[in-house]
C-alpha positions in Angstrom: -2.1 -23.5 11.8 -2.6 -26.2 9.2 -4.8 -25.2 6.3 -6.0 -27.6 3.6 -5.8 -26.9 -0.1 -9.6 -26.3 -0.4 -9.3 -23.4 2.1 -6.7 -21.8 -0.1 -8.8 -22.5 -3.2 -11.9 -20.9 -1.6 -10.0 -17.7 -0.5 -8.3 -17.3 -3.9 -11.7 -17.8 -5.7 -13.4 -15.3 -3.4 -10.6 -12.7 -4.1 -10.8 -13.4 -7.8 -14.6 -12.9 -7.8 -14.4 -9.6 -5.9 -11.7 -8.3 -8.3 -13.8 -9.3 -11.3 -16.8 -7.5 -9.9 -14.8 -4.4 -9.2 -13.3 -4.5 -12.7 -16.7 -5.0 -14.3 -18.3 -2.1 -12.4 -15.4 0.3 -13.3 -14.9 -0.8 -16.9 -16.0 2.6 -18.2 -12.9 4.3 -16.5 -15.0 7.0 -14.9 -13.7 9.5 -12.3 -14.1 8.0 -8.8 -15.9 10.5 -6.4 -15.7 10.5 -2.7 -19.2 9.0 -2.2 -18.5 6.0 -4.4 -15.0 5.5 -2.9 -16.5 5.6 0.6 -19.1 3.0 -0.3 -16.5 0.7 -1.8 -14.2 1.2 1.2 -17.1 0.1 3.4 -17.6 -3.0 1.2 -13.9 -4.0 1.4 -13.7 -3.4 5.1 -16.8 -5.4 5.7 -15.3 -8.2 3.6 -12.1 -8.2 5.7 -14.0 -8.2 9.0 -16.4 -10.9 7.7 -13.4 -13.1 6.9 -12.1 -12.6 10.4 -15.5 -13.6 11.8 -15.3 -16.8 9.7 -11.9 -17.5 11.1 -13.3 -17.0 14.6 -16.0 -19.6 14.1 -13.7 -22.0 12.1 -10.4 -21.8 14.0 -11.2 -19.9 17.3 -10.5 -16.5 18.8 -6.7 -16.8 18.9 -6.4 -17.3 15.2 -9.0 -14.6 14.4 -7.2 -12.2 16.7 -3.9 -12.9 14.9 -5.6 -12.2 11.6 -7.1 -8.9 12.8 -3.7 -7.8 14.1 -2.1 -8.4 10.7 -5.0 -6.9 8.9 -4.9 -3.7 11.0 -1.1 -3.2 10.7 -1.3 -3.7 6.9 -4.3 -1.3 6.6 -2.3 1.3 8.5 0.8 0.9 6.3 -1.5 1.2 3.3 -2.2 4.8 4.2 1.5 5.4 3.4 1.1 3.8 0.0 -1.6 6.4 -0.7 0.9 9.2 -0.3 3.2 7.6 -2.9 0.4 6.9 -5.3 -0.6 10.6 -5.2 3.0 11.6 -5.9 3.2 9.2 -8.9 0.0 10.3 -10.4 1.1 13.9 -10.0 4.5 13.3 -11.5 3.0 11.6 -14.6 -0.1 13.9 -14.8 -2.4 10.8 -14.8 -6.0 11.7 -15.8 -8.4 11.2 -12.9 -10.5 8.8 -15.0 -7.5 6.4 -15.5 -6.2 6.3 -11.9 -8.5 3.5 -10.9 -7.4 1.2 -13.7 -3.7 1.7 -12.8 -4.5 1.0 -9.1 -6.5 -2.1 -10.0 -3.7 -3.8 -11.9 -1.3 -2.5 -9.3 -3.2 -4.4 -6.6 -3.1 -7.6 -8.6 0.7 -7.2 -8.8 0.8 -6.5 -5.1 -1.1 -9.7 -4.3 1.4 -11.7 -6.3 4.5 -10.0 -4.8 3.2 -10.6 -1.3 2.4 -14.2 -1.9 6.0 -14.9 -3.0 7.5 -12.9 -0.1 5.2 -14.5 2.5 6.2 -18.1 1.5 9.9 -17.2 1.3 9.9 -15.2 4.5 7.9 -17.8 6.5 10.1 -20.6 5.3 13.2 -18.7 6.3 11.8 -18.0 9.8 10.9 -21.6 10.3 14.2 -23.0 9.0 16.7 -20.5 10.3 16.0 -19.0 13.7 18.5 -16.2 13.2 16.5 -14.7 10.3 14.1 -13.4 13.0 16.9 -11.1 14.2 17.7 -10.0 10.6 14.0 -9.2 9.8 13.6 -7.5 13.2 16.6 -5.3 12.7 15.4 -4.5 9.2 12.0 -3.4 10.5 13.6 -1.2 13.2 15.9 0.4 10.7 12.9 1.0 8.3 11.0 2.6 11.2 14.0 4.8 12.0 14.2 6.0 8.4 10.5 6.6 8.2 10.6 8.8 11.3 13.9 10.7 11.0 15.3 10.4 7.4 14.8 13.7 5.5 16.9 12.9 2.4 14.4 12.7 -0.4 14.3 10.0 -3.0 14.3 10.7 -6.8 10.9 11.4 -8.3 8.9 8.4 -9.6 9.9 8.9 -13.3 13.5 8.5 -12.2 12.8 5.1 -10.6 15.5 2.7 -11.8 12.9 0.1 -12.8 10.9 2.7 -14.8 14.1 3.9 -16.5 15.1 0.4 -17.4 11.7 -0.4 -18.8 11.8 2.7 -21.0 15.1 1.6 -22.4 14.0 -2.1 -23.0 10.4 -1.6 -24.2 9.6 0.9 -27.0 7.5 3.6 -25.3 5.4 6.5 -26.5 5.5 9.4 -24.1 1.7 10.0 -24.3 -1.5 8.7 -23.0 -3.7 6.7 -25.5 -6.9 6.6 -23.5 -7.0 3.6 -21.1 -4.7 1.5 -23.2 -1.4 0.2 -21.8 -0.1 -0.6 -25.4 -0.8 1.1 -28.7 0.1 0.5 -32.3 2.0 3.4 -33.8 3.6 3.4 -37.2 3.1 -0.3 -37.6 4.6 -1.4 -34.3 3.3 -1.9 -30.8 4.6 0.4 -28.1 4.0 0.9 -24.4 1.9 4.0 -23.6 2.7 6.4 -20.7 -0.1 4.7 -18.7 2.0 1.5 -18.8 5.0 3.4 -17.5 2.9 4.7 -14.6 1.8 1.1 -13.9 5.4 0.0 -13.7 6.2 2.9 -11.3 3.3 1.8 -9.1 4.4 -1.9 -9.2 8.1 -1.0 -8.5 7.1 1.1 -5.5 4.8 -1.6 -4.2 7.7 -4.1 -4.4 9.5 -2.0 -1.8 6.3 -1.7 0.3 5.8 -5.5 0.2 9.1 -6.2 1.9 8.5 -4.3 5.1 4.7 -4.9 5.1 5.2 -8.7 5.0 8.0 -8.6 7.5 5.8 -6.7 9.9 3.0 -9.3 9.7 5.5 -12.2 10.0 6.4 -10.6 13.3 2.9 -11.5 14.4 2.6 -15.0 12.9 4.4 -17.3 10.4 1.1 -18.9 9.2 1.2 -18.2 5.5 -2.6 -18.5 5.2 -3.2 -15.8 7.9 -0.4 -13.5 6.6 -1.6 -13.6 3.0 -5.3 -13.3 3.8 -4.6 -10.3 6.1 -2.5 -8.7 3.3 -5.1 -9.5 0.6 -8.1 -8.1 2.4 -6.3 -5.0 3.4 -4.9 -4.4 -0.1 -8.2 -5.0 -1.8 -9.5 -1.8 -0.3 -6.4 0.2 -1.2 -7.9 1.7 -4.4 -11.0 3.0 -2.5 -8.9 4.2 0.3 -6.8 6.2 -2.1 -9.9 8.0 -3.5 -11.3 8.6 0.0 -8.1 10.1 1.4 -6.9 11.9 -1.8 -8.1 15.3 -0.5 -7.1 14.7 3.2 -3.4 13.7 2.7 -2.2 17.2 3.6 -3.6 16.7 7.1 -1.8 13.5 8.0 1.4 15.4 8.8 2.4 13.2 11.8 1.1 9.8 10.6 4.6 8.7 9.6 5.7 8.8 13.2 2.9 6.3 14.1 3.8 4.0 11.2 7.5 4.2 12.1 6.6 3.2 15.7 4.5 0.3 14.4 7.4 -1.0 12.2 9.9 -0.7 15.1 7.4 -2.4 17.4 7.1 -5.3 14.9 10.9 -5.5 14.7 11.3 -5.7 18.5 8.4 -8.2 18.6 10.1 -10.4 16.0 13.5 -10.3 17.7 11.8 -11.1 21.1 10.1 -14.1 19.5 13.6 -15.7 19.1 14.5 -15.2 22.8 13.1 -16.6 26.1 10.7 -13.7 26.1 8.7 -15.3 23.3 5.8 -13.8 21.3 3.7 -11.1 22.9 0.0 -11.9 23.5 -2.2 -11.0 20.6 -4.5 -8.7 22.7 -1.4 -6.6 23.5 -0.3 -6.5 19.9 -3.8 -5.4 18.8 -3.9 -2.7 21.5 -0.5 -1.2 20.5 -1.5 -1.1 16.8 -4.9 0.5 17.5 -3.6 3.1 19.9 -0.6 4.0 17.8 -2.8 4.5 14.7 -5.4 6.5 16.6 -3.0 8.8 18.3 -0.9 9.6 15.2 -4.1 10.4 13.2 -5.6 12.4 16.0 -2.3 14.3 16.5 -2.2 15.0 12.8 -5.8 16.3 12.6 -5.3 18.5 15.7 -2.1 19.9 14.3 -3.8 20.9 11.0 -7.2 22.0 12.2 -6.3 25.7 11.6 -5.3 24.9 8.0 -8.5 22.9 7.5 -10.6 25.7 8.9 -9.2 28.2 6.4 -10.2 25.8 3.6 -6.6 25.1 2.4 -6.8 21.5 3.6 -8.2 18.7 1.5 -11.8 18.6 0.6 -12.1 14.9 0.6 -13.1 14.6 -3.0 -11.8 11.7 -5.0 -9.7 11.9 -8.1 -8.0 15.1 -7.2 -4.6 13.8 -6.1 -3.1 14.0 -9.6 -3.5 17.8 -9.6 -3.1 18.5 -5.9 -0.1 16.6 -4.4 0.0 16.2 -0.7 2.3 18.2 1.6 5.7 16.7 2.0 6.0 17.1 5.8 4.8 13.5 6.1 7.1 12.0 3.5 9.5 9.3 4.7 11.9 6.5 3.7 9.1 4.3 2.3 7.9 7.0 -0.1 9.3 6.9 -3.6 9.0 10.6 -4.6 9.7 14.1 -3.3 6.8 16.5 -3.1 8.1 19.4 -5.1 10.2 17.2 -7.4 7.2 15.0 -8.1 5.2 18.0 -9.1 7.8 19.1 -11.6 6.9 20.5 -15.0 4.5 18.0 -16.5 5.6 18.4 -20.0 9.2 17.6 -19.0 8.0 14.4 -17.2 5.7 13.3 -20.0 8.3 13.8 -22.8 11.3 12.6 -20.9 12.8 10.0 -23.3 15.1 8.4 -20.7 
């Protein structure tokens, strides 16, 4: 698919405008409730679907179907991101009113990371055919880790990038309102909120690798891959606040996500063989059924817990004080449930 510069410019401008509106409406750093998050989730999903409809009219059903497949798989993998954000916010005791700001700037970083990875990955696949086998094997291995690996990663505050930042950048182990930097004793230092942002960005850097590789298994069109990523990620903040109280119930979701990654890996490997690429309708069907079954399985398995009232209540802004259960944690997740909920004073004042 050949796309002119003006199409790229139009999409980038539209994304920038939507982000500016979001930032303007949340400039007071208020706590995001479930109702507000649900409305914004509807707005972002509508925007993603509307762009797919535009592609359908402009480029035809095949291109639109490819976009929808990429959008759907990225949206599914975004749910796993939500688990990790909850763990990070718990580990650093992030006030509920500041969580949206961290996620907003985290999304901007995610868009940049993915843009770089997409162009590099697509160029590699187009230039060296054998990279399809490498990417495919990577996705299958990632899916295996997600489904069966039980070794837990260090908590977010022990992330190597976060530890390096604390050593390089003068840091004050406290929050200073919504500021990322504060002037203390005549010098500028990074606040704890900036440390949280680095933790989110470092985690998303890992997410971006397998997310982009999964969509490249569907198409190598940089325009389709990036727009599918962008419109899925734009709704990530609202998705977090919608699902914050329901995370405990998604106990089997990681199996579905693992299957999707493995499916993308097999699909990518098959594209370099006489089998070729699978038809888009089949890809869409596998993605939709896998997500639906894994979510349905999770909800059925936890219905007794939900009935007793110990499950999530669906209210936004609560994840920082109520971390999700760890039964759904996996290789993509950057923290361990109980470790992430370690004594907050220790985390906040850790000088390392």
